[in-house]
Backbone atoms as SQL, in Angstrom:
CREATE TABLE atoms (id INTEGER PRIMARY KEY, chain TEXT, resi INTEGER, resn TEXT, atom TEXT, x REAL, y REAL, z REAL);
INSERT INTO atoms VALUES
  (1, 'A', 1, 'MET', 'N', 8.306, -9.353, -1.014),
  (2, 'A', 1, 'MET', 'CA', 6.998, -9.189, -0.431),
  (3, 'A', 1, 'MET', 'C', 6.227, -7.841, -1.345),
  (4, 'A', 2, 'GLY', 'N', 6.956, -6.664, -1.321),
  (5, 'A', 2, 'GLY', 'CA', 6.445, -5.381, -1.743),
  (6, 'A', 2, 'GLY', 'C', 5.868, -4.561, -0.593),
  (7, 'A', 3, 'ARG', 'N', 6.191, -3.350, -0.929),
  (8, 'A', 3, 'ARG', 'CA', 5.733, -2.221, -0.321),
  (9, 'A', 3, 'ARG', 'C', 4.174, -2.245, -0.093),
  (10, 'A', 4, 'THR', 'N', 3.810, -2.101, 1.456),
  (11, 'A', 4, 'THR', 'CA', 2.359, -1.808, 1.403),
  (12, 'A', 4, 'THR', 'C', 2.175, -0.421, 2.051),
  (13, 'A', 5, 'ARG', 'N', 0.909, -0.077, 2.266),
  (14, 'A', 5, 'ARG', 'CA', 0.535, 1.307, 2.334),
  (15, 'A', 5, 'ARG', 'C', 1.300, 1.409, 3.996),
  (16, 'A', 6, 'GLY', 'N', 1.146, 0.319, 4.879),
  (17, 'A', 6, 'GLY', 'CA', 1.987, 0.520, 5.891),
  (18, 'A', 6, 'GLY', 'C', 3.457, 0.690, 6.002),
  (19, 'A', 7, 'SER', 'N', 3.971, 0.372, 5.254),
  (20, 'A', 7, 'SER', 'CA', 5.727, 0.302, 4.932),
  (21, 'A', 7, 'SER', 'C', 5.709, 2.005, 4.549),
  (22, 'A', 8, 'VAL', 'N', 5.007, 2.291, 3.447),
  (23, 'A', 8, 'VAL', 'CA', 4.899, 3.774, 3.419),
  (24, 'A', 8, 'VAL', 'C', 4.725, 4.605, 4.267),
  (25, 'A', 9, 'MET', 'N', 3.768, 4.439, 5.097),
  (26, 'A', 9, 'MET', 'CA', 3.299, 5.529, 6.213),
  (27, 'A', 9, 'MET', 'C', 4.357, 5.408, 7.055),
  (28, 'A', 10, 'LEU', 'N', 5.179, 4.309, 7.144),
  (29, 'A', 10, 'LEU', 'CA', 6.345, 4.414, 8.442),
  (30, 'A', 10, 'LEU', 'C', 7.483, 5.100, 7.851),
  (31, 'A', 11, 'ALA', 'N', 7.571, 4.972, 6.727),
  (32, 'A', 11, 'ALA', 'CA', 8.787, 5.560, 5.977),
  (33, 'A', 11, 'ALA', 'C', 8.524, 7.154, 6.247),
  (34, 'A', 12, 'ALA', 'N', 7.436, 7.392, 6.023),
  (35, 'A', 12, 'ALA', 'CA', 7.060, 8.927, 5.716),
  (36, 'A', 12, 'ALA', 'C', 7.038, 9.910, 6.881),
  (37, 'A', 13, 'LEU', 'N', 7.000, 8.913, 8.163),
  (38, 'A', 13, 'LEU', 'CA', 7.041, 9.448, 9.228),
  (39, 'A', 13, 'LEU', 'C', 8.271, 10.188, 9.471),
  (40, 'A', 14, 'GLY', 'N', 9.641, 9.705, 8.959),
  (41, 'A', 14, 'GLY', 'CA', 10.519, 10.365, 8.869),
  (42, 'A', 14, 'GLY', 'C', 11.229, 10.358, 10.312),
  (43, 'A', 15, 'LEU', 'N', 11.017, 9.257, 11.013),
  (44, 'A', 15, 'LEU', 'CA', 11.634, 8.999, 12.523),
  (45, 'A', 15, 'LEU', 'C', 12.721, 8.179, 12.040),
  (46, 'A', 16, 'ASP', 'N', 13.596, 8.322, 13.145),
  (47, 'A', 16, 'ASP', 'CA', 14.723, 7.682, 13.382),
  (48, 'A', 16, 'ASP', 'C', 14.544, 6.018, 13.480),
  (49, 'A', 17, 'GLN', 'N', 15.327, 4.945, 12.821),
  (50, 'A', 17, 'GLN', 'CA', 14.838, 3.567, 12.661),
  (51, 'A', 17, 'GLN', 'C', 15.397, 3.114, 14.217),
  (52, 'A', 18, 'VAL', 'N', 16.601, 3.695, 14.678),
  (53, 'A', 18, 'VAL', 'CA', 16.692, 3.079, 15.915),
  (54, 'A', 18, 'VAL', 'C', 15.691, 3.390, 17.028),
  (55, 'A', 19, 'GLU', 'N', 15.281, 4.400, 17.096),
  (56, 'A', 19, 'GLU', 'CA', 14.478, 4.898, 18.223),
  (57, 'A', 19, 'GLU', 'C', 13.116, 4.039, 17.842),
  (58, 'A', 20, 'ILE', 'N', 12.824, 3.956, 16.712),
  (59, 'A', 20, 'ILE', 'CA', 11.561, 3.426, 16.366),
  (60, 'A', 20, 'ILE', 'C', 11.721, 1.779, 16.792),
  (61, 'A', 21, 'ALA', 'N', 12.892, 1.112, 16.391),
  (62, 'A', 21, 'ALA', 'CA', 13.265, -0.159, 16.947),
  (63, 'A', 21, 'ALA', 'C', 13.012, -0.374, 18.533),
  (64, 'A', 22, 'ARG', 'N', 13.914, 0.387, 19.052),
  (65, 'A', 22, 'ARG', 'CA', 14.135, 0.607, 20.561),
  (66, 'A', 22, 'ARG', 'C', 12.574, 0.488, 21.388),
  (67, 'A', 23, 'ARG', 'N', 11.762, 1.530, 20.824),
  (68, 'A', 23, 'ARG', 'CA', 10.471, 1.411, 21.197),
  (69, 'A', 23, 'ARG', 'C', 9.585, 0.229, 21.028),
  (70, 'A', 24, 'CYS', 'N', 9.778, -0.514, 19.657),
  (71, 'A', 24, 'CYS', 'CA', 9.190, -1.734, 19.522),
  (72, 'A', 24, 'CYS', 'C', 9.478, -3.185, 20.019),
  (73, 'A', 25, 'GLY', 'N', 11.072, -3.132, 20.678),
  (74, 'A', 25, 'GLY', 'CA', 11.596, -4.160, 20.935),
  (75, 'A', 25, 'GLY', 'C', 12.031, -4.973, 19.863),
  (76, 'A', 26, 'VAL', 'N', 12.535, -4.481, 18.914),
  (77, 'A', 26, 'VAL', 'CA', 13.117, -5.080, 17.582),
  (78, 'A', 26, 'VAL', 'C', 14.360, -4.495, 17.320),
  (79, 'A', 27, 'VAL', 'N', 15.465, -5.150, 16.560),
  (80, 'A', 27, 'VAL', 'CA', 16.498, -4.567, 15.918),
  (81, 'A', 27, 'VAL', 'C', 16.294, -3.736, 14.759),
  (82, 'A', 28, 'ARG', 'N', 17.234, -2.649, 14.721),
  (83, 'A', 28, 'ARG', 'CA', 16.898, -1.732, 13.844),
  (84, 'A', 28, 'ARG', 'C', 16.440, -2.249, 12.284),
  (85, 'A', 29, 'SER', 'N', 17.354, -3.139, 11.788),
  (86, 'A', 29, 'SER', 'CA', 17.131, -3.923, 10.728),
  (87, 'A', 29, 'SER', 'C', 15.860, -4.139, 10.131),
  (88, 'A', 30, 'ALA', 'N', 14.885, -4.685, 11.360),
  (89, 'A', 30, 'ALA', 'CA', 13.635, -5.121, 11.282),
  (90, 'A', 30, 'ALA', 'C', 12.957, -3.924, 10.852),
  (91, 'A', 31, 'VAL', 'N', 13.087, -2.807, 10.979),
  (92, 'A', 31, 'VAL', 'CA', 12.414, -1.671, 10.928),
  (93, 'A', 31, 'VAL', 'C', 12.497, -1.307, 9.657),
  (94, 'A', 32, 'GLY', 'N', 13.742, -1.209, 9.217),
  (95, 'A', 32, 'GLY', 'CA', 14.379, -1.017, 7.700),
  (96, 'A', 32, 'GLY', 'C', 13.490, -1.945, 6.745),
  (97, 'A', 33, 'HIS', 'N', 13.468, -3.159, 7.258),
  (98, 'A', 33, 'HIS', 'CA', 12.653, -4.029, 6.200),
  (99, 'A', 33, 'HIS', 'C', 11.094, -3.701, 6.227),
  (100, 'A', 34, 'TRP', 'N', 10.579, -3.256, 7.360),
  (101, 'A', 34, 'TRP', 'CA', 9.125, -3.279, 7.283),
  (102, 'A', 34, 'TRP', 'C', 9.083, -1.421, 6.332),
  (103, 'A', 35, 'ALA', 'N', 10.079, -0.686, 6.536),
  (104, 'A', 35, 'ALA', 'CA', 9.843, 0.810, 5.726),
  (105, 'A', 35, 'ALA', 'C', 10.159, 0.202, 3.820),
  (106, 'A', 36, 'THR', 'N', 10.999, -0.799, 3.845),
  (107, 'A', 36, 'THR', 'CA', 10.974, -0.868, 2.199),
  (108, 'A', 36, 'THR', 'C', 10.022, -2.175, 1.660),
  (109, 'A', 37, 'GLY', 'N', 9.534, -2.814, 2.600),
  (110, 'A', 37, 'GLY', 'CA', 8.448, -3.703, 2.046),
  (111, 'A', 37, 'GLY', 'C', 9.216, -5.056, 2.272),
  (112, 'A', 38, 'ARG', 'N', 10.503, -5.313, 2.552),
  (113, 'A', 38, 'ARG', 'CA', 11.096, -6.537, 2.430),
  (114, 'A', 38, 'ARG', 'C', 10.341, -7.306, 3.253),
  (115, 'A', 39, 'SER', 'N', 9.901, -7.119, 4.610),
  (116, 'A', 39, 'SER', 'CA', 8.990, -7.918, 5.425),
  (117, 'A', 39, 'SER', 'C', 8.050, -6.943, 5.770),
  (118, 'A', 40, 'ARG', 'N', 7.117, -7.870, 6.720),
  (119, 'A', 40, 'ARG', 'CA', 6.084, -7.057, 7.431),
  (120, 'A', 40, 'ARG', 'C', 6.265, -7.500, 9.156),
  (121, 'A', 41, 'PRO', 'N', 5.693, -6.372, 9.644),
  (122, 'A', 41, 'PRO', 'CA', 5.414, -6.811, 11.302),
  (123, 'A', 41, 'PRO', 'C', 4.446, -7.765, 11.321),
  (124, 'A', 42, 'ASN', 'N', 4.727, -8.554, 12.443),
  (125, 'A', 42, 'ASN', 'CA', 3.675, -9.710, 12.847),
  (126, 'A', 42, 'ASN', 'C', 2.563, -8.746, 13.349),
  (127, 'A', 43, 'GLY', 'N', 1.333, -9.551, 13.905),
  (128, 'A', 43, 'GLY', 'CA', 0.255, -9.228, 14.026),
  (129, 'A', 43, 'GLY', 'C', 0.367, -8.200, 15.505),
  (130, 'A', 44, 'ASP', 'N', 1.096, -8.851, 16.466),
  (131, 'A', 44, 'ASP', 'CA', 0.945, -8.122, 17.793),
  (132, 'A', 44, 'ASP', 'C', 2.089, -6.626, 17.701),
  (133, 'A', 45, 'MET', 'N', 3.014, -6.699, 16.532),
  (134, 'A', 45, 'MET', 'CA', 3.727, -5.652, 16.361),
  (135, 'A', 45, 'MET', 'C', 2.706, -4.434, 15.473),
  (136, 'A', 46, 'ARG', 'N', 1.948, -5.347, 14.553),
  (137, 'A', 46, 'ARG', 'CA', 1.061, -4.273, 13.791),
  (138, 'A', 46, 'ARG', 'C', 0.468, -3.224, 14.757),
  (139, 'A', 47, 'CYS', 'N', -0.079, -3.919, 15.777),
  (140, 'A', 47, 'CYS', 'CA', -0.985, -3.098, 16.894),
  (141, 'A', 47, 'CYS', 'C', -0.586, -2.310, 17.652),
  (142, 'A', 48, 'LEU', 'N', 1.223, -2.786, 17.830),
  (143, 'A', 48, 'LEU', 'CA', 1.665, -1.492, 18.456),
  (144, 'A', 48, 'LEU', 'C', 1.917, -0.411, 17.822),
  (145, 'A', 49, 'LEU', 'N', 2.325, -0.717, 16.241),
  (146, 'A', 49, 'LEU', 'CA', 2.581, 0.729, 15.243),
  (147, 'A', 49, 'LEU', 'C', 1.273, 0.865, 15.156),
  (148, 'A', 50, 'ALA', 'N', 0.242, 0.528, 15.548),
  (149, 'A', 50, 'ALA', 'CA', -0.945, 1.358, 15.422),
  (150, 'A', 50, 'ALA', 'C', -1.238, 2.309, 16.231),
  (151, 'A', 51, 'ARG', 'N', -1.260, 1.760, 17.568),
  (152, 'A', 51, 'ARG', 'CA', -1.230, 2.695, 18.690),
  (153, 'A', 51, 'ARG', 'C', -0.042, 3.872, 19.030),
  (154, 'A', 52, 'VAL', 'N', 1.137, 3.297, 18.869),
  (155, 'A', 52, 'VAL', 'CA', 1.896, 4.407, 18.949),
  (156, 'A', 52, 'VAL', 'C', 2.148, 5.222, 17.777),
  (157, 'A', 53, 'TYR', 'N', 2.246, 4.754, 16.382),
  (158, 'A', 53, 'TYR', 'CA', 2.325, 5.555, 15.359),
  (159, 'A', 53, 'TYR', 'C', 1.266, 5.855, 14.367),
  (160, 'A', 54, 'LYS', 'N', 0.136, 5.425, 14.912),
  (161, 'A', 54, 'LYS', 'CA', -1.324, 5.692, 14.332),
  (162, 'A', 54, 'LYS', 'C', -1.383, 5.166, 12.706),
  (163, 'A', 55, 'ILE', 'N', -0.501, 4.079, 12.507),
  (164, 'A', 55, 'ILE', 'CA', -0.552, 3.331, 11.249),
  (165, 'A', 55, 'ILE', 'C', -1.425, 2.158, 11.362),
  (166, 'A', 56, 'PRO', 'N', -2.702, 2.611, 10.500),
  (167, 'A', 56, 'PRO', 'CA', -3.642, 1.140, 11.008),
  (168, 'A', 56, 'PRO', 'C', -3.067, -0.352, 10.594),
  (169, 'A', 57, 'VAL', 'N', -3.649, -1.246, 11.365),
  (170, 'A', 57, 'VAL', 'CA', -3.296, -2.509, 10.985),
  (171, 'A', 57, 'VAL', 'C', -3.444, -3.022, 9.865),
  (172, 'A', 58, 'GLU', 'N', -4.805, -2.622, 9.154),
  (173, 'A', 58, 'GLU', 'CA', -5.048, -3.452, 7.872),
  (174, 'A', 58, 'GLU', 'C', -3.991, -2.550, 6.806),
  (175, 'A', 59, 'ALA', 'N', -3.652, -1.520, 7.243),
  (176, 'A', 59, 'ALA', 'CA', -2.260, -0.815, 6.084),
  (177, 'A', 59, 'ALA', 'C', -1.142, -1.634, 5.930),
  (178, 'A', 60, 'TRP', 'N', -0.646, -2.522, 6.740),
  (179, 'A', 60, 'TRP', 'CA', 0.198, -3.813, 6.344),
  (180, 'A', 60, 'TRP', 'C', 0.014, -4.824, 5.417),
  (181, 'A', 61, 'ILE', 'N', -1.167, -5.047, 4.754),
  (182, 'A', 61, 'ILE', 'CA', -1.708, -5.899, 4.100),
  (183, 'A', 61, 'ILE', 'C', -2.274, -4.968, 2.773),
  (184, 'A', 62, 'GLU', 'N', -2.636, -3.753, 2.666),
  (185, 'A', 62, 'GLU', 'CA', -2.660, -3.309, 1.368),
  (186, 'A', 62, 'GLU', 'C', -1.787, -2.765, 0.533),
  (187, 'A', 63, 'PRO', 'N', -1.738, -2.830, -0.430),
  (188, 'A', 63, 'PRO', 'CA', -0.570, -2.700, -1.409),
  (189, 'A', 63, 'PRO', 'C', -0.266, -1.200, -1.040),
  (190, 'A', 64, 'ALA', 'N', 1.009, -0.600, -1.304),
  (191, 'A', 64, 'ALA', 'CA', 1.372, 0.803, -1.190),
  (192, 'A', 64, 'ALA', 'C', 0.754, 1.695, -2.344),
  (193, 'A', 65, 'ASN', 'N', -0.050, 1.244, -3.443),
  (194, 'A', 65, 'ASN', 'CA', -0.619, 1.972, -4.658),
  (195, 'A', 65, 'ASN', 'C', -2.256, 1.902, -4.078),
  (196, 'A', 66, 'SER', 'N', -2.434, 1.381, -3.075),
  (197, 'A', 66, 'SER', 'CA', -3.807, 1.272, -2.692),
  (198, 'A', 66, 'SER', 'C', -4.478, 2.549, -2.709),
  (199, 'A', 67, 'THR', 'N', -5.873, 2.433, -3.081),
  (200, 'A', 67, 'THR', 'CA', -6.953, 3.839, -3.314),
  (201, 'A', 67, 'THR', 'C', -7.494, 3.807, -2.069),
  (202, 'A', 68, 'ALA', 'N', -7.053, 2.980, -1.005),
  (203, 'A', 68, 'ALA', 'CA', -7.906, 3.299, 0.301),
  (204, 'A', 68, 'ALA', 'C', -7.364, 4.965, 0.585),
  (205, 'A', 69, 'ALA', 'N', -8.091, 5.576, 1.673),
  (206, 'A', 69, 'ALA', 'CA', -7.622, 6.899, 2.098),
  (207, 'A', 69, 'ALA', 'C', -6.774, 6.575, 3.229),
  (208, 'A', 70, 'PRO', 'N', -5.399, 7.279, 2.998),
  (209, 'A', 70, 'PRO', 'CA', -4.819, 7.238, 4.285),
  (210, 'A', 70, 'PRO', 'C', -5.159, 7.702, 5.527),
  (211, 'A', 71, 'ALA', 'N', -5.039, 6.815, 6.664),
  (212, 'A', 71, 'ALA', 'CA', -5.118, 7.700, 7.919),
  (213, 'A', 71, 'ALA', 'C', -4.422, 8.695, 8.305),
  (214, 'A', 72, 'ALA', 'N', -4.803, 9.766, 8.985),
  (215, 'A', 72, 'ALA', 'CA', -4.390, 10.898, 9.393),
  (216, 'A', 72, 'ALA', 'C', -3.644, 10.837, 10.719),
  (217, 'A', 73, 'PRO', 'N', -2.245, 10.468, 10.879),
  (218, 'A', 73, 'PRO', 'CA', -1.602, 10.301, 11.708),
  (219, 'A', 73, 'PRO', 'C', -1.478, 11.276, 12.389),
  (220, 'A', 74, 'SER', 'N', -1.742, 11.313, 13.755),
  (221, 'A', 74, 'SER', 'CA', -1.985, 12.734, 14.784),
  (222, 'A', 74, 'SER', 'C', -0.451, 12.811, 15.400),
  (223, 'A', 75, 'ALA', 'N', 0.364, 11.487, 15.263),
  (224, 'A', 75, 'ALA', 'CA', 1.515, 11.451, 15.978),
  (225, 'A', 75, 'ALA', 'C', 2.922, 11.800, 15.287),
  (226, 'A', 76, 'ILE', 'N', 2.471, 12.150, 14.164),
  (227, 'A', 76, 'ILE', 'CA', 4.015, 12.192, 13.146),
  (228, 'A', 76, 'ILE', 'C', 4.704, 13.344, 13.939),
  (229, 'A', 77, 'GLY', 'N', 6.039, 12.618, 14.045),
  (230, 'A', 77, 'GLY', 'CA', 6.979, 13.670, 14.398),
  (231, 'A', 77, 'GLY', 'C', 7.149, 13.763, 15.930),
  (232, 'A', 78, 'ARG', 'N', 6.302, 13.169, 16.715),
  (233, 'A', 78, 'ARG', 'CA', 6.284, 13.067, 18.150),
  (234, 'A', 78, 'ARG', 'C', 6.223, 11.743, 18.615),
  (235, 'A', 79, 'PHE', 'N', 6.857, 11.181, 19.666),
  (236, 'A', 79, 'PHE', 'CA', 6.563, 10.013, 20.182),
  (237, 'A', 79, 'PHE', 'C', 5.295, 10.046, 21.399),
  (238, 'A', 80, 'ILE', 'N', 4.266, 8.706, 21.570),
  (239, 'A', 80, 'ILE', 'CA', 3.489, 8.737, 22.490),
  (240, 'A', 80, 'ILE', 'C', 4.065, 7.870, 23.566),
  (241, 'A', 81, 'ALA', 'N', 3.922, 8.200, 24.596),
  (242, 'A', 81, 'ALA', 'CA', 3.966, 7.414, 25.858),
  (243, 'A', 81, 'ALA', 'C', 3.245, 6.267, 26.069);
């Protein structure tokens, strides 16, 4: 599939994949695949990632080298309930 801006943003958070997986209700390997671009989260999961980690839904379809301005995630390094 290839990396997207969403996968780059997820990896850049530097958070534990196990914790992201737990909060999203998926297995850790799914999070790893999203971060490396091997797969992409489905629509509902993209919405959850947008709400919790401030990764825009559209970032998952934009190539990693996209010239679109990155969103300024306000939740980097902390979890939002």
